[in-house]
ZAMI-869040 format. One record per residue (C-alpha): x, y, z. Coordinates in pm, 1 decimal. Layout:
N
         X         Y         Z
         X         Y         Z
...
END
This chain:
558
         X         Y         Z
   -6584.5   15121.2    7468.3
   -6181.4   14983.8    7467.6
   -5947.6   15088.4    7172.6
   -6053.1   14924.4    6852.8
   -5862.3   15014.1    6521.7
   -5959.3   14908.0    6167.5
   -5621.2   14762.9    5983.8
   -5569.8   14961.5    5662.5
   -5268.6   14876.5    5394.4
   -5003.9   14662.1    5500.3
   -4682.0   14706.5    5373.6
   -4348.9   14518.0    5385.6
   -4041.4   14755.3    5482.2
   -3817.2   14564.6    5244.8
   -3731.0   14269.2    5080.3
   -3454.4   14138.0    5356.4
   -3679.4   14247.4    5659.5
   -3946.8   14081.9    5828.2
   -4092.4   14377.5    5908.3
   -4375.2   14515.6    5790.5
   -4594.4   14854.1    5831.8
   -4933.9   14866.0    5893.7
   -5211.1   15119.2    5869.3
   -5454.8   15140.5    6183.8
   -5746.2   15363.8    6185.5
   -5913.4   15427.0    6515.7
   -6302.8   15356.0    6510.4
   -6539.1   15567.2    6654.3
   -6815.9   15458.8    6910.6
   -7084.9   15494.5    6627.2
   -6910.8   15275.5    6403.3
   -7207.9   15046.7    6291.8
   -6994.5   14745.9    6161.3
   -6799.2   14733.8    6495.9
   -7170.6   14755.0    6713.8
   -7286.6   14479.4    6465.8
   -6943.4   14265.5    6541.1
   -6985.8   14318.6    6924.5
   -7372.7   14215.7    6903.6
   -7318.7   13899.9    6722.9
   -7019.2   13791.5    6932.5
   -7291.1   13887.7    7253.2
   -7524.0   13666.1    7084.5
   -7293.0   13376.3    7035.1
   -7075.2   13432.0    7377.2
   -7403.5   13440.7    7608.0
   -7389.4   13393.6    8029.5
   -7211.8   13564.8    8285.9
   -6888.0   13593.9    8448.1
   -6619.1   13317.6    8416.6
   -6920.4   13120.2    8240.3
   -6910.8   13334.2    7968.8
   -6551.8   13329.3    7933.8
   -6589.0   12952.0    7925.5
   -6779.8   12995.5    7615.8
   -6569.1   13226.6    7436.3
   -6237.9   13004.9    7512.6
   -6432.1   12772.2    7345.6
   -6545.1   12937.1    7040.4
   -6204.8   13004.8    6953.8
   -6067.8   12723.4    7028.9
   -5878.7   12743.5    7294.0
   -5951.8   12425.0    7453.6
   -5651.4   12398.1    7711.9
   -5738.0   12731.1    7873.5
   -6106.5   12646.1    7866.9
   -6053.2   12285.9    8063.7
   -5853.5   12454.2    8359.1
   -6118.4   12728.0    8384.9
   -6391.6   12479.1    8406.9
   -6216.9   12229.1    8599.4
   -6164.6   12495.1    8863.9
   -6517.1   12615.2    8847.9
   -6617.2   12249.1    8896.6
   -6417.0   12221.7    9201.4
   -6600.7   12567.4    9363.2
   -6923.9   12408.8    9225.9
   -7161.7   12447.8    9505.2
   -7501.3   12264.7    9364.6
   -7603.9   12022.3    9072.4
   -7745.5   12227.4    8844.7
   -7415.5   12406.1    8789.3
   -7252.6   12049.9    8799.4
   -7457.1   11978.2    8547.5
   -7335.4   12269.5    8319.9
   -6978.4   12260.3    8373.2
   -6939.1   11883.1    8273.2
   -7141.4   11947.9    7998.9
   -6897.2   12235.3    7871.2
   -6609.0   11966.4    7971.5
   -6770.8   11740.7    7739.0
   -6781.3   12023.7    7451.2
   -6401.8   12116.0    7535.4
   -6323.4   11721.4    7500.7
   -6474.5   11688.0    7141.1
   -6369.3   11983.6    7044.1
   -5966.5   11809.0    7116.8
   -6076.7   11502.0    6947.7
   -6104.0   11325.4    7280.1
   -6424.2   11159.1    7220.1
   -6440.8   10911.9    7461.0
   -6384.1   11177.6    7751.3
   -6611.5   11381.4    7570.4
   -6896.8   11111.1    7611.8
   -6807.3   11018.8    7955.3
   -6835.5   11430.4    8061.4
   -7189.8   11454.4    7862.2
   -7301.7   11157.1    8053.6
   -7255.0   11290.5    8408.8
   -7412.2   11594.9    8289.2
   -7725.9   11386.0    8172.0
   -7710.2   11165.7    8490.2
   -7742.6   11497.5    8716.9
   -8024.2   11639.3    8488.9
   -8198.7   11334.0    8494.9
   -8218.2   11314.6    8870.1
   -8498.9   11631.1    8860.2
   -8622.0   11638.7    8513.8
   -8866.5   11409.5    8305.8
   -8702.0   11184.8    8039.9
   -8882.4   11403.3    7755.3
   -8799.7   11732.9    7898.9
   -8677.5   12027.3    7672.2
   -8351.2   12090.3    7870.4
   -8218.6   11732.7    7809.9
   -8268.5   11753.4    7423.0
   -7941.7   11940.1    7382.3
   -7728.8   11692.4    7619.1
   -7880.2   11398.6    7343.9
   -7792.3   11603.8    7091.5
   -7418.2   11636.6    7157.9
   -7380.0   11260.9    7300.0
   -7502.6   11167.9    6967.6
   -7277.2   11393.2    6788.2
   -6956.1   11258.9    6975.9
   -7061.5   10858.0    6911.4
   -7067.0   10980.3    6538.8
   -6711.0   11090.6    6580.0
   -6590.1   10795.1    6707.1
   -6796.0   10574.8    6437.5
   -7046.9   10419.5    6636.4
   -7343.3   10496.4    6417.4
   -7591.6   10297.9    6596.3
   -7526.7   10463.7    6906.2
   -7527.8   10783.8    6766.9
   -7864.4   10763.8    6582.4
   -8009.1   10639.2    6930.5
   -7904.0   10982.0    7075.4
   -7984.5   11199.2    6793.9
   -8352.9   11021.3    6787.1
   -8379.5   11093.8    7177.6
   -8303.2   11447.6    7065.3
   -8573.2   11434.5    6782.3
   -8832.8   11278.2    7000.1
   -8804.7   11597.8    7280.2
   -8787.6   11850.9    7043.6
   -9066.6   11710.3    6798.4
   -9273.1   11736.6    7133.2
   -9138.2   12062.4    7282.2
   -9144.5   12266.0    6972.9
   -9370.9   12361.4    6654.9
   -9322.1   12181.9    6334.3
   -9139.7   12454.1    6123.9
   -8921.8   12537.4    6438.6
   -8558.5   12562.4    6288.8
   -8458.1   12373.1    6593.1
   -8652.9   12053.0    6465.0
   -8453.1   12091.1    6110.1
   -8161.6   12077.2    6280.9
   -8241.4   11753.0    6491.3
   -8326.7   11589.6    6116.8
   -8028.4   11700.6    5986.0
   -7780.2   11569.6    6229.4
   -7960.6   11211.6    6152.5
   -7936.5   11282.6    5843.4
   -7564.2   11321.8    5852.4
   -7532.0   10937.7    6014.5
   -7702.6   10786.6    5769.7
   -7458.5   11001.9    5520.7
   -7126.9   10868.9    5689.9
   -7273.5   10499.2    5736.8
   -7364.7   10530.3    5351.8
   -7717.0   10469.4    5349.7
   -7775.8   10750.2    5109.3
   -8146.9   10745.3    5038.2
   -8209.6   10758.0    5420.7
   -7972.6   11047.3    5459.7
   -8171.3   11237.8    5192.4
   -8473.6   11159.4    5349.7
   -8352.5   11323.1    5681.9
   -8178.3   11636.0    5487.2
   -8497.0   11718.0    5261.6
   -8703.1   11669.2    5582.3
   -8488.1   11967.7    5730.2
   -8461.7   12180.6    5425.6
   -8863.7   12130.2    5402.3
   -8854.9   12354.4    5750.4
   -8593.5   12603.1    5679.7
   -8750.5   12682.1    5349.2
   -9063.2   12780.0    5591.6
   -8916.0   12896.1    5836.8
   -8678.7   13142.3    5730.4
   -8624.5   13389.4    5449.5
   -8468.9   13281.1    5132.4
   -8132.2   13412.9    5165.3
   -8076.1   13267.1    5504.8
   -7750.2   13097.1    5546.9
   -7930.7   12781.9    5740.9
   -8091.2   12714.9    5407.8
   -7724.1   12753.1    5213.1
   -7589.1   12491.3    5476.5
   -7889.1   12254.2    5408.5
   -7811.6   12273.9    5032.8
   -7464.1   12197.7    5082.1
   -7563.8   11862.0    5305.1
   -7799.6   11779.4    5018.9
   -7515.8   11825.2    4783.3
   -7232.7   11635.5    5013.1
   -7458.7   11310.8    4986.2
   -7501.2   11338.0    4579.2
   -7142.2   11383.8    4589.9
   -7068.4   11069.3    4795.2
   -7313.0   10883.9    4589.7
   -7101.7   10995.9    4234.2
   -7389.3   11198.2    4129.0
   -7146.6   11512.8    4075.1
   -7384.6   11713.7    3818.6
   -7646.2   11697.2    4128.3
   -7370.4   11756.6    4352.7
   -7255.1   12074.6    4197.8
   -7629.5   12205.3    4132.7
   -7685.3   12199.3    4527.0
   -7354.2   12323.7    4619.1
   -7439.1   12604.2    4356.5
   -7754.7   12692.1    4532.0
   -7601.4   12715.0    4845.9
   -7315.4   12909.0    4710.8
   -7556.2   13169.3    4562.8
   -7710.2   13265.3    4905.9
   -7372.9   13273.4    5089.6
   -7271.3   13519.2    4836.4
   -7580.8   13755.2    4896.9
   -7557.7   13683.2    5246.2
   -7264.3   13742.4    5390.9
   -6946.0   13965.4    5330.8
   -6717.3   13848.0    5070.0
   -6419.1   13693.3    5304.8
   -6666.2   13536.7    5533.2
   -6533.2   13126.7    5619.3
   -6865.6   12967.2    5486.9
   -6794.7   13123.3    5132.8
   -6459.5   12951.5    5162.1
   -6612.1   12624.5    5271.0
   -6888.0   12647.1    4979.9
   -6574.6   12721.5    4770.5
   -6429.9   12402.2    4907.5
   -6720.4   12191.8    4860.9
   -6742.6   12268.8    4491.3
   -6358.2   12179.2    4424.0
   -6426.6   11857.0    4615.6
   -6625.5   11766.3    4357.0
   -6468.3   11900.3    4050.8
   -6146.5   11657.4    4221.7
   -6354.6   11375.9    4239.2
   -6443.2   11432.7    3850.2
   -6107.3   11428.0    3771.3
   -6134.1   11808.1    3674.0
   -5843.0   11880.4    3890.3
   -5730.2   12236.7    3717.2
   -6123.0   12364.6    3824.8
   -6103.4   12211.2    4144.7
   -5722.4   12390.7    4215.8
   -5947.0   12712.9    4070.9
   -6209.8   12675.9    4372.0
   -5968.6   12546.6    4645.0
   -5734.5   12838.9    4594.3
   -6067.7   13071.7    4624.1
   -6128.4   12907.0    4939.6
   -5766.8   12914.4    5081.5
   -5730.9   13296.0    4981.3
   -6048.9   13353.5    5202.6
   -5905.7   13133.3    5487.7
   -5603.5   13305.2    5496.8
   -5721.2   13637.1    5519.8
   -6031.6   13547.7    5757.8
   -5818.7   13298.6    6005.1
   -5512.0   13299.4    6214.3
   -5242.2   13170.9    6059.8
   -5250.0   12836.6    6274.9
   -5651.1   12771.7    6262.7
   -5720.9   12453.5    6171.0
   -5942.3   12541.4    5895.6
   -5645.6   12685.0    5691.5
   -5436.1   12342.4    5754.2
   -5761.6   12223.6    5573.2
   -5721.9   12400.1    5271.3
   -5335.9   12323.9    5228.6
   -5445.5   11951.9    5284.4
   -5704.3   11986.8    5017.7
   -5464.6   12138.7    4764.9
   -5226.3   11889.0    4822.9
   -5473.7   11638.8    4769.0
   -5537.2   11756.9    4418.1
   -5169.1   11779.5    4338.8
   -5153.1   11389.5    4432.0
   -5435.8   11248.3    4233.3
   -5264.3   11493.9    3966.2
   -4928.6   11285.3    4016.7
   -4744.6   11587.1    4126.2
   -4603.8   11430.7    4429.8
   -4359.2   11724.1    4495.9
   -4625.3   11977.4    4523.9
   -4851.1   11746.8    4698.6
   -4583.6   11710.3    4974.2
   -4517.9   12092.9    4986.7
   -4886.9   12156.8    5093.5
   -4953.2   11876.4    5321.6
   -4644.6   11997.9    5490.2
   -4783.1   12338.4    5527.5
   -5140.2   12159.0    5657.0
   -4956.5   11913.9    5926.0
   -4718.5   12212.1    6092.3
   -5041.4   12399.3    6109.2
   -5197.8   12092.0    6292.0
   -4902.8   12032.3    6483.4
   -4902.4   12382.0    6629.5
   -5313.5   12433.1    6666.3
   -5407.5   12073.9    6788.3
   -5308.8   11794.5    7078.9
   -5070.4   11553.2    6955.7
   -5323.1   11244.5    7009.5
   -5597.6   11461.0    6761.1
   -5760.6   11258.5    6499.4
   -5699.0   11488.1    6251.7
   -5326.1   11484.2    6290.0
   -5318.5   11084.8    6219.2
   -5499.1   11190.2    5919.4
   -5233.3   11411.4    5792.6
   -4962.9   11159.2    5893.9
   -5118.1   10931.8    5639.1
   -5196.9   11178.9    5374.2
   -4833.9   11265.5    5383.8
   -4776.7   10854.8    5373.7
   -4985.2   10834.9    5060.5
   -4727.0   11071.0    4861.4
   -4432.2   10875.0    4964.5
   -4581.3   10551.4    4868.2
   -4715.5   10695.9    4505.0
   -4352.1   10817.4    4528.3
   -4206.7   10475.6    4565.3
   -4096.6   10536.6    4875.3
   -4239.6   10265.9    5085.2
   -3994.0   10248.5    5411.8
   -4085.1   10651.0    5476.6
   -4469.3   10582.2    5399.7
   -4461.8   10295.7    5612.1
   -4331.0   10533.9    5868.1
   -4583.6   10756.4    5861.5
   -4887.5   10507.5    5859.2
   -4751.7   10368.9    6158.2
   -4787.8   10747.6    6316.2
   -5128.4   10763.1    6190.3
   -5210.4   10443.7    6360.7
   -5021.1   10518.0    6675.5
   -5307.0   10829.4    6710.8
   -5581.2   10650.8    6578.3
   -5606.6   10329.5    6765.5
   -5569.7   10563.4    7092.9
   -5858.1   10818.8    7025.6
   -6142.5   10591.4    6824.8
   -6289.9   10267.8    6877.5
   -6147.3    9973.7    6742.3
   -6410.5    9920.9    6472.4
   -6401.9   10289.3    6386.5
   -6427.3   10327.8    5987.8
   -6127.6   10588.1    6025.5
   -5919.5   10278.5    6158.6
   -6022.1   10083.6    5800.5
   -5859.2   10367.4    5602.8
   -5535.0   10320.4    5836.2
   -5503.0    9948.3    5798.3
   -5593.9   10006.9    5405.5
   -5278.1   10216.6    5369.6
   -5097.1    9941.9    5552.6
   -5215.4    9679.4    5301.6
   -5119.1    9891.3    5030.0
   -4797.1    9955.0    5138.6
   -4677.7    9612.5    5191.0
   -4829.1    9517.9    4857.0
   -4591.9    9788.3    4714.8
   -4334.7    9603.7    4913.0
   -4413.5    9268.2    4813.1
   -4498.8    9163.8    5150.4
   -4837.5    8959.9    5005.4
   -4894.5    8788.1    5364.1
   -4898.2    9107.0    5570.2
   -5078.5    9315.1    5289.8
   -5373.2    9063.3    5306.4
   -5327.1    9061.8    5662.7
   -5444.7    9424.2    5674.7
   -5674.6    9450.7    5400.3
   -5890.9    9185.9    5554.3
   -5853.4    9425.2    5915.5
   -5995.1    9710.1    5670.8
   -6249.2    9448.7    5517.8
   -6357.8    9357.6    5879.9
   -6430.2    9677.5    5995.3
   -6603.4    9786.8    5697.1
   -6849.4    9506.8    5699.9
   -6944.4    9589.9    6056.9
   -6970.4    9994.2    6005.7
   -7095.4   10044.6    5661.0
   -7393.7    9879.6    5438.3
   -7362.2    9598.5    5210.6
   -7351.5    9840.4    4909.3
   -7139.2   10070.1    4998.8
   -6847.3   10155.6    4767.2
   -6574.8   10145.7    5021.8
   -6629.7    9786.7    5050.1
   -6605.9    9737.4    4701.4
   -6274.7    9867.8    4675.4
   -6154.9    9654.1    4957.7
   -6273.9    9359.2    4778.1
   -6082.1    9455.9    4499.5
   -5721.0    9553.0    4659.2
   -5797.0    9187.0    4853.8
   -5878.0    9046.5    4497.1
   -5538.6    9216.6    4350.8
   -5322.1    9074.6    4627.0
   -5448.1    8693.2    4581.5
   -5361.6    8758.8    4209.1
   -5009.8    8871.7    4334.8
   -5022.4    8550.4    4532.0
   -5107.7    8324.2    4245.6
   -5478.6    8253.3    4355.0
   -5618.3    8340.9    4051.2
   -5959.9    8211.7    4123.3
   -5985.1    8397.6    4425.6
   -5889.9    8671.1    4302.5
   -6185.3    8689.4    4046.9
   -6456.4    8615.0    4319.9
   -6297.2    8927.9    4490.0
   -6305.6    9169.5    4196.6
   -6646.1    9033.2    4082.9
   -6784.7    9131.9    4428.7
   -6640.5    9439.2    4369.7
   -6780.9    9488.3    4026.8
   -7135.9    9400.4    4203.8
   -7119.4    9696.3    4403.3
   -6937.6    9955.3    4182.0
   -7124.6    9853.7    3847.2
   -7471.8    9896.3    4024.6
   -7430.9   10176.3    4273.5
   -7329.7   10539.8    4209.1
   -6972.4   10541.3    4315.9
   -6663.9   10669.4    4177.1
   -6574.1   10606.8    3851.9
   -6183.0   10603.7    3885.7
   -6276.2   10300.8    4146.0
   -6433.5   10102.6    3912.6
   -6144.2   10164.0    3672.5
   -5876.9    9990.0    3908.9
   -6130.1    9688.3    3959.0
   -6117.9    9671.2    3572.3
   -5772.0    9668.2    3558.5
   -5702.4    9445.1    3851.1
   -5929.0    9198.9    3690.8
   -5712.5    9245.1    3352.0
   -5436.6    9155.9    3517.4
   -5566.7    8880.8    3669.8
   -5690.3    8715.1    3300.1
   -5329.3    8875.3    3179.0
   -5140.8    8630.6    3403.3
   -5377.2    8332.5    3315.1
   -5320.2    8367.7    2983.2
   -5687.5    8435.0    2894.6
   -5563.2    8742.9    2650.0
   -5874.7    8842.4    2467.6
   -6078.4    8864.2    2842.7
   -5804.6    9095.2    2982.7
   -5793.0    9306.4    2675.6
   -6124.6    9343.2    2720.8
   -6102.1    9440.3    3126.7
   -5783.2    9678.1    3044.5
   -6000.5    9878.5    2780.8
   -6252.3    9939.0    2991.3
   -6025.8   10052.9    3283.7
   -5833.2   10237.7    3035.3
   -6094.2   10435.9    2879.8
   -6240.4   10557.6    3213.6
   -5881.3   10695.0    3316.2
   -5813.6   10860.7    2973.0
   -6146.2   11040.0    3052.8
   -6099.5   11142.3    3408.6
   -5723.0   11203.3    3430.5
   -5436.9   11433.5    3289.3
   -5280.5   11280.6    3011.1
   -4947.6   11210.3    3191.0
   -5117.4   11102.8    3506.2
   -4891.2   10802.0    3674.0
   -5197.6   10583.0    3692.8
   -5236.7   10577.9    3300.0
   -4894.2   10442.9    3258.2
   -4989.8   10129.4    3474.6
   -5246.7   10055.9    3211.2
   -4988.6   10133.6    2918.3
   -4765.8    9908.4    3105.6
   -5033.2    9633.2    3156.9
   -5112.6    9659.6    2768.6
   -4747.3    9639.3    2663.3
   -4692.7    9300.2    2897.1
   -4969.3    9180.3    2709.2
   -4899.5    9285.3    2353.9
   -4544.1    9116.2    2435.6
   -4725.6    8804.4    2516.5
   -4950.5    8765.2    2212.2
   -4639.7    8879.8    1998.8
   -4754.6    9224.7    1895.1
   -4465.0    9359.2    1922.0
   -4573.3    9722.8    1769.9
   -4844.8    9758.5    1979.3
   -4658.5    9653.4    2263.7
   -4391.6    9922.4    2187.9
   -4626.6   10190.3    2127.9
   -4746.1   10112.2    2476.9
   -4443.5   10086.2    2676.9
   -4288.4   10413.4    2529.0
   -4664.8   10580.2    2659.6
   -4569.0   10409.1    2988.8
   -4197.6   10518.6    3022.5
   -4234.3   10917.1    2931.6
   -4511.1   10964.1    3183.1
   -4323.4   10744.7    3465.0
   -3986.2   10992.3    3344.1
   -4174.5   11288.0    3380.5
   -4367.2   11255.7    3707.0
   -4207.4   10994.4    3887.3
   -3877.0   11015.0    4096.5
   -3604.3   10822.2    3868.3
   -3542.0   10563.5    4139.0
   -3908.6   10442.8    4138.3
   -3972.9   10077.9    4143.2
   -4276.8   10154.6    3864.5
   -4010.4   10335.1    3605.3
   -3717.7   10087.9    3655.1
   -4012.1    9802.1    3557.1
   -4099.0    9946.7    3241.5
   -3802.3   10047.7    3139.4
   -3722.4    9646.0    3214.0
   -3997.8    9577.7    3025.0
   -3909.8    9837.1    2724.8
   -3555.6    9631.7    2680.4
   -3784.8    9314.5    2669.9
   -3978.4    9433.0    2377.6
   -3716.4    9622.8    2201.2
   -3492.1    9249.2    2186.5
   -3822.6    9101.5    2018.9
   -3840.3    9374.6    1747.2
END
């Protein structure tokens, strides 16, 4: 055995020096934990010679080195069997780098060779079909993903007994596609088929069962059924706690999932508590430049952004971004998402030119690596729309929101919550352009989804508030007040008392009371808006300046 040490205590030599003193203890040949670890590595990285080295490089995300190795092996390959295998591994490498079109191309080259000698339903073809399906899912081409995942399922059902765990994986993959499409009933159907197999085939504390509970929880979270989501995430978490060591990355993921639900529920202190547990484990379990550590920082940044603590949000988003810049190729989709998140914070801070700069960086990557109708491109267009709306460039805002809607109409079902938020955004731009009838039509389209499908209540609140503003500008003050109060009730339940989104409603209501000459009510609301904005927003933020202007108008009337 080579020399292997256990790391003991780590001490900083002094406050000024970057040097640390580390206690190392030499392991012995009969160290059982070390044997378990090496046995596990042998299981996960099988094969021989350079082929095994390639697998190891992929396992530790060394994609560039893996590519060099596999391209060299391809030049030396003397038969179709070796070529098919190498093309397959090159596909895995490209998928890991986020280069999905190239990944699909390599997988299909592998498939073409395999089908020369194998029948259509040969079990060896199933993993290739499954991997091609995964690539198309990552590209947002869900119909193609389903086509290949169903081919995998068809072969797997014939080749394996009905309770084999690999069959559960096939059902799970199809469930993931339906979940991404927003077809939650179908997603649950396939996840539950997968789960029933795992329950029969595996011991009750097997990590695969935990992952299955987690997948079902994810669907309920997307549906806005947060109590159900928590129930399944907790089941998953209990298994991981029993089956895994306390610093295992799966436990970190479990904490992350629970944190996400609390964040969606607007319980930000709970969300931070679980996200910080995730971060604590991830920092111990993974190297400092691992992409999963970036995800942990990113999620904490997202909570601070939702809380309206924008300086903290930027701090964590930038920590995440620095890791991704080191760990990923420059055109990886995760880097694009990171640029987008930083841009969101600048938009919320009122620095619209910087927000636009980051959104353009996001767009440059996204349009290179994803097909033109991928749902992630819709997110980018949506943020362009929001920024241009804030900049009062309403024609550009409308153009981008309509591009976002066009993609979502093609990629998502009619009642998907994301379509509702886009309808509401388009309605708001029509209001700002003075097209009130059009605004009402789009807001009603949004509510037709939001009031009949489980979704994030805060999204519904935004539509109510947008409707209230439309009716206020139409001088229908009683209807406007009704919608403002509906939106305010949700936001007061879900958000911290000093959240900037509450200030927006208070300001809208102050303008309404000013117009109806109820000056004391107007003053009460505008004071609340100004107090929040002074605490949470930069002194130059356009919203704060607008609130102060409204305050002066009301003061002069009293």
